[in-house]
C-alpha positions, 0 to 999 in steps of 0.5 A: 943706485947701480947694483951688481948682479950678485947684490941684486940676487942677494937682495931678491933672495933675502926678501923671498926667503923672508916671504917664504918663512912669513910666520917668523915675521909675525912672530918677530912683530909680536915679540917687538910689540910686547917688548915695547909694551913691557917698557911702557908699563913702568913709564906709565907707573912713573907718570902716577908717581910723578903725579903723586910725589911731584904734583905734575899734571898727567896729561902733560906727561902723556903727551911726551914721546917715551924718551922725553917721558923717561927723562922727565920722570927721572928729572922730576924724581931726583929730589926723592931718591928712594922713589927714583930708585924704585922707578929705575929698579922697575925699568931695569927689571923690565928691560932685562926680562924683555931683553931675555925674551927678545934674544930667545925669539931672535935665536929662533928667527935667525936659525929659520932664515939661515936654514931656508937660505942654505936649503931653499935652492935658487928661488931668486931665479926666474921664473918666479912661482909660488911653489918654488918660493915655498920650497925655501919655507923652513919654518916649524914650530919644534925647529924654532923652539930647538934653535931658540934654546940652542942659540939662547946662551950665545945670544945672551952673552952677545946681547950683554956685549951689545949693552955694554957697548951702548952704555959706554957710547952713551956715557962718552956722548954725554961726557963730551956734551955736558962736559964742554968738550966741544964747542958750545954751538948748535952746529957742533952739537948736531955734528956730534949727535949725527956722529953718535947716531952713526956710530950706534948704527955701525954697532947694530950692523955688527951685532946683526952680523954676529948673530947671523955668523953664530946661527950659520956656523954654530960657533962661539961668540968670540969665533963669530967676531973673528969671522965677521971681521974677516967677512967685512974686510973682504966684502965690505963693499957688498955689505955696505951696499945691502945696508944702504939699500935696506936703509933707504927702504926703512927711511922710505917706509917711515916717511910713508907711514908718517904721511899715512898716519897723518892722513888717517888722523884727519878722519877724527875731524869727521863727526861720529863716522870719522872718529869710528873709522879712525879708532878702527883703522889707525890700530890696523895701520900701526899693526901693518906698519910693524909687520912691514918693518920687520919683513924689511929687517928679515929680508936683510938678514936673508941678504946678509946670509947669502953674502956670508955663505958665498964668501965662506964657501969660496976656496980662497976664503975658507982658510979665514973661517976654517981655521977659527974654532967652531964652538967653545963650550 
């Protein structure tokens, strides 16, 4: 894909800003892993509930993916409404608590990257030296905590909006599928599912841009929405190009990680030594995978911050943001 020089510079700058502030990559990886573990806890409990109440085989349930596992547990407990209500309540509490934790951590992460991009200097310009890149490091424990605390309330409100959008989109999808509003065929279902995934991807992109603008301009959620719309109206090609490049990196990394996991799985067929190596290497590979994905995501934030800051500081665009109230307390 051909990229104009400013877009190349934005992508390179985003990656260098993320590298300079590498502690936030580790923090985000840990936070994301903890969130997944929190969700896994009630699902594991649901396995025992289904095994005790329905009499299903726990080994069969453990072999399912977590989405299929949740659907299977809910379907199995429909005939036991009290047990089902207890399971759903536990799942809701865990998701709500985990989301609050994620919102808190994300505020500090985005604030660090925004500050690093704003004050880092021309790190993307050659020659590339380590001391030049480290100048963009703005991570500090006190700053991270203060920024997370300052942005938490607004990120929480934004997260609630995201959750409502998820629920509304999911409800519309299942109504269309199960109410027979589309042709009952594999092709129609696949097309609708692809459209649904694309819609959720757009929502996630808007959510990320809102987080960036809130941190960059210290504005309210409503003001951030207006500024993001103005930004996209004028720079949608640049945003779309960065998004596609990042998406390509994610897809490529995912394919490489799946291939590596499959190859590492072959170690299990080697007697004793292979099994020992498998137990040691596979967890390390998954940790590395999580860190790499987090780095790609944070590098994209740095690139979007660069694009937005360039847009907002241009004289012809300043009236699009300066006229919007900064922060509604």
